[in-house]
TIRO-912311 format. One record per residue: x, y, z of N, C-alpha, C in turn; residue in one letter. Coordinates in steps of 0.2 Angstrom, whole numbers, plus 5000, padded with zeros to 4 digits. Last residue first. Example, Ala and Ser with C-alpha at 12.3 -4.5 7.8 and 13.67 -1.06 7.14 Angstrom:
// TIRO-912311
506449895035506849955036506450005039S506649725039506249785039506649845039A
***
This chain:
// TIRO-912311
475950725077475250735080475150675085G476950665070477150715076476450735080R476350575062476750545067476950595073C475650665054475250625058475650595063I476750735048476350775052475950725056K477250625041477750665047477250705050M476350605031476550555036476850585042E476450715024475750705027475950655033I477650695018477550755023476950745027Y477450585011477850585016477750635021K476750645001476350595005476750585012H477650714994477050754997476750705002Q478450614990478650664995478150694998V477650564981477750524986478050564992R477750664972476950644973477150604980E479050644966478750714970478050704974V478950514960479350534966479150594970I478050544950477850494955478250504961Q478850634942478150664946477850614951I479750544940479950614943479350634946F479050454931479350434937479650494941W478650544919478150524924478550494931L479750694918479450624916479050594921P479050854914479450814917479250734916K478150944907478650904902479150864906R477151024912477951034914478450994911T476050974906476151044906476851054908T475950834907475950864900476150934901F476150804921476750794916476550824910V475050874926475750904928476250874922I474050794921474150854918474750874920Y474350664928474450664921474550724918G474050714941474750694939474850694931M472850744946473150784942473850774939S472350624952471950654946472350704942L473350614962473250554956472950594951G473050734969473750724967473750664961F471850704974471950754970472550744966V472050584981471650584975471750634971L472850624992473150574986472650574981G471950714999472550734995472750694990C471150605004470850654999471450694996G472050525010471750495004471450555001Y472850535022472950575016472550555010G472350425030472250495032472350545027M472950315023472250325023471950395025L474350345024473950345016473250355017M474550345037474450405034474250405027S474450205039473950245042473950315038F475650165031474950145029474450185032K476550225039476450245032475850235030W476450165051476350225050476250255043N476950035046476250045048476050115049L478350075043477850055038477050055040E478850095056478750155051478350135045R478749975061478250025064478250085059R478649855048479049895054478549945056T478449695044477949755045478349805051H479349605033479249625040478849695040Y479449465023479249535024479149545031F480749365015480249375020480049455021R480949284999481049345003480449345009T481649134993481149174994481249235000P483149154982482749124987482149164989P483149144964483149184969482849144976P483649014954483049054956483249084963R484648924951484748994949484149044952L484348804955484848834959484848914957D483548754944483248784951483648824954Q483848764927484248744933483948784939N483348774915482848734920483248724927T483748934908483648854908483348844914G483849074907484249044912484248964913C483749154892483449104897483949074901D483749324886484249264888483849224893K483049424885482849364880483249304882S482649504900483049494895482749434890L481849544911481549544904482049534899P481949364914481549424912481849484915F483649284911482949294914482549364912G485249334916484749304912484149314914C486949404916486349394918485849354912L488249404909487949344913487349344916G488349524903488349474899488049404903K487849664905487949614909487949554906N487349764896488049754897488249704902G485749814905486249804898486949804900A484849824913485249774915485849764908Y483949934910484149924918484749874918S483549904898484049954899484349944906D482549804898483249784897483749834899N481449874911481549854905482349824904T480449844926481049874923481149844917F479349784932479149854928479749864924T479649684940479249664934479249724930D480149754952480649714946480349704940F479149794959479349834954479849814949Q478549624961478449694963478749734957K479649504953479149524958479149604959G481349434951480649444949480249464954R483049454948482549434952481849464950P483849364936483749424938483049424942I485149244938484449254937484249334939L486749284934486249264937485649274935G487849434935487749364933487249334937A488849584932488349554936488149484932L489749684929489949604927489449564932N489049824921489349794926489549724924N487949894913488849894912489149874918W486649934924486949914917487749924917S485649954933486249914936486749894928L484550054938484950054932485650014935D482850094941483450054942483850044937L481550184949482050184943482650154946V480750164957480350184952480950174946E480350074973480750084967480550104960L479550034983479350104980479950124974F479949924988479249924984479049994981K481049824988481049904988480449924985L481049694988480749724994480649794994N481949654979481249654977480849684982V483149644986483049704982482249704980L483349504988483049554993482849614991Q484149454978483449444978483049494983A485449544972485249524978484449514977P486149494958485749544960485449514966I487849404959487149404957486749474961R489449464953488949414957488149434955G490049634953489949564950489549524955Q490449794947490149754951490049684949L491149904942491449834941491149784946K490050024933490550004938490849934937N488850074926489550084924490050074930S487550094939487850074932488550094931S486750104949487450084951487750054944L485450194955485950194949486550174951D483850204960484550164962484850164955L482550284969482950284962483650254964S481850264980481450264973481850274967E481750204996482150214990481750204983L481250175009481050225005481250244998E482050065013481350045012480950115008S483349995012483150075010482450075008L483649865014483349905020483249975019N484249825003483549805003483249845010S485549845004485249895001484449885002L486049725010485749775015485449835012S486649645000485849645002485549685006P487749744990487549714997486849704997P488349684976487949734978487649704984I490249634976489549614976488949684978H491649704969491249664974490549664972G491949894965491949814964491649784969T491850044957491650004962491649934961L492250154950492650084948492450044954S490850244941491550244946491850174945N489650264937490150284933490750304938H488450284951488650264944489350294942S487750304963488550294963488750264956L486450374969486750364963487550364964N484950364976485550344977485850334971L483550434984483950434977484650414979V482950414997482650414991482950404985I483350365013483650385007483050375002L483050335026482450385023482850405016W484050245031483350225030482850265027G485350205029485150275028484450255025L485850075031485550095036485350165035E486550035018485950005020485550035027G487850105020487250125016486550105017I488450005027488250055031487750095027I489149925019488549895021488249955024E489849995004489849995012489249965014P490449914990489849974992489749954999I492149914988491549884988491049944990G493350004977493149964983492449944982G493250184972493450114971493350064977N492850324963492950284969492850214967F493050424954493450364953493550324959R491450494946492150494950492550434950N490150484943490650504938491250534942K489150494958489250474952489750504948S488650524971489350514971489550494964F487150574977487450574971488250574971D485850554988486550554988486850534981I484450644994484850624989485650614990I482850664999483450645002483850624996T481450755004481850734998482550725000L480850805015480650745014481250705008A480950935015481550905018481350845018T480651004998480450985005480950945008S481151134989481351074990481151054997I480651244976480751224983480851154983K480851234962480851294965480751294973T481851134952481351144957481451204960M482251054937482251114940481751114946K483350914934482650934936482651004939I484150844922484250904927483550924928K484450674921484050714918484150774924L485050554926485350584921484950654918G484250524936484250474931484550504925K484250684942483950614944483950574937M484750834949484950774943484750714946I484150984952484350914954484350874949V484351154954484351094950484551034953N483351284959483851244960483751184957I483051434950482751374952483351334954M482751624949483151554948482751494951E482451734954482051714947482251644946E482851704970482651754965482251734960D482851574974483451604973483151654967Y482251484989482051524983482751564981K481551364998482251384996481951424989I480451395012480551375006481251395003I479651455022480051405024480251365016D478751565024478551505020478951445020F479251685031478751625034478551555031P480851605033480251615036479751675032E481851515021481651565025481051575028Y482351355020482451425017482251475022G481651195017482251235019482151305016V480251135024480551155020481151195021Y479951085038479751045032479951065026K481351095049480751115046480551085040A482050965059482151005053481451025051I482150875070481850945071482050985065G482550745070483050785072482750865072I481450665066481850645073482250705075K481050705054480550735060480950725066E481950675045482050735047481650745053V482750515049482250555046482250615049G483850435052483250435056482650475054N484750455040484650375044483950385048I484650575036484450515032484350455035I485050635047484550665044484250605040A486350595050485850575055485150595052H487650545044487050565040486450555043L488850475048488650535052487950575049N488950365040488750355048488450415051E489550415029488850395029488550385036F490750445035490350505032489650485032F491350325038491150365043490750425041N491550275024490950245029490850285034I491750335009491850355016491350325021P492350214996491750274999491750275006L494050234993493450194995492950244997S494750344979494750304986494150264988G494250494973494550434973494550394980S493550634963493650604970493850524969F493450724953494050674952494150644959D491750744947492350764950492950714949N490350714945490850744940491350774943D489450734961489650704955490050744950S489050754974489850774972489950744965L487850814982487950804976488750814974D486650774995487350794993487550764987I485350805006485550814999486250824998I485550815019485050765016485150765009R486450845035486350845027485950795025L486450845048485950875045485850865038H487750805051487250775053486550795051S489050865047488550845042487950805044F489750795061489850825055489350805051S489750745074489150775072489250805065S491050705076490650655076489950685073A492350775067491950775073491250735072V493150735057493550745063493050745069K492650615045492550685048492950675055P493850545034493350535039493250605043D494050615017494350595024493850585029A493950565002493550595007493650575013I495450584992494950534996494550585000H495450684976495750644982495150604986G494650844971495050774969495250734977Y493750944960493850924968494150844967F493351024950493850984949494250964956R491551004946492151044947492750994946N490250944946490550964941491051014942S489550974963489550934957489950974951R489251004975489951024973490150984966L487951054985488151034978488851054976F487051015000487751034997487851004990L485951045012485951035005486651065002I486051085026485551025023485651005016Q486751145040486951135032486451075030L486851175052486251185049486251165042N488151175057487751125060487051125056K489651165049489151205048488451165051L490651085050490551125056489951155056N490751025037490450985042490251025048G491651095030490951125029490551085035L492851025032492751075036492051105037W493050955021492650925026492550975031S493050975006493051025010492651005017P494150874996493450884999493450925005F495450974989495150914992494450934994N495251074973495451064980495150984983D494551184963495151124963495451114970N493251244954493551244961494051174960F492651274943493351254942493651244949K490851244942491451294942492051264941N489751164946489851184938490351254939S489151214962489251164956489451204950G488951254974489651274971489551244964F487851294985487851264978488451294975D487151265001487751284997487751254990L485951295014486151275006486651305004V486051345027485751285025485851255019E487151425038487051405030486651345031F487351485049486651475048486551455041C488651525051488451465055487751445052K489951585043489151585042488851525045C491151545044490951595049490151605048N491451455034491351425040491051475045S491951535023491251515023491051485030F493251535026492851595028492151575029S493851455018493651435023493351485028Q493551465001493751485006493351455013P493851324990493451364994493651395000I495251344979494851304985494351354987P495151374961495451364968495151334973G493751454953494351414954494651414961E492451494944492751514950493251454950L491451524934492151504932492651514938Q489851464935490251514934490951484933N488851374941488851394934489251464932N488351434958488451384952488651414945N488151494969488651524965488951474959I487051514981487151494977487651524970R486751504999487151544993487251504988L485751545013485951505008486351545003S485951615025485551545026485751505019R487051725033486751705027486451635029L487651795042486951765045486651745039S489151835050488851815044488151775046C490351885057489751895059489351895052S491651875051491451825056490751835059E491451885033491651905039491351865045P492051805019491451815023491751835030F493251805012492651825009492051835013F494551795015494251825019493551845016T495151735003495051695009494651725014E494251774988494651794993494551745000P494151654974493851684979494351694985M494951664958494951634965494651684969K494051664942494651674947494551654954G492451734939492951694937493551704942H490751744934491251764939491851714938L489551744927490151744923490851764928N488351724933488551794932489251804929N486951634931487651634929487851714928M
***
């Protein structure tokens, strides 16, 4: 934090700009983001978080073909997120945080359709294993770290692997339903749509997010049953569906057997484990059986787990020590651990 304040000059960047990352978060900057940022074609990381920027969503940033990480959280951005004018807009983006603003309207379907790095995986579009600069390919901000918010906790990270993918649209005024297209973001790890005014049902297509590890849909106006297909999310470590209008039997099995009452608080119509409310003997309340399909990506994952056993053993033995020394929650360490395994998988698939 440098205590910068006021508006940024419109001609902040010259046409010949070769910056790859810029972090100006935690200041008092206001007004719109100057469009001269688009002169820096090499930008991979932009962090405008925790300022007083006041403008519509800067969709023109989608012209930055290399942009992978965008933080706009905790500002005064407002209005609808318009459909991108160019089909390739934000195609390399894999971490986007719009939380704690005043965005409104429906969740942007075409925006999600353009997130090719999350749909196809970073190895399909040729992104380096870490974002940053050569020769180490990591994000570094002098003595500082980059902040990632998961499950309401601010996590400081000194480098971010391209295997980590996050969408955080929480604490805005988005309304309408959750688009089915989100279920096609096959490499998404963290999804946070909490504290909005979303309505309708939870789409069963979210069960296609086979890499998902954190799902937060809390504090909306969602209704209906929890799709039984979500039990297929075998890597899900964090689930928060609290304070909605959900009803019916809570699905059982796999990760769903590990979640506590807190995941479902404020939904008076829900019943079944782990809640004390019994659903009774009505068999119609039981979720339908789910079918499991072994995709090529899943088979590659299993093979990579075998190949990476040695590294996995080291990660497993050291995990408790990491939790103790860093004071980061266990679920976060487990997510980071799996990101490491995902990198092993990518190397094996490429080989």
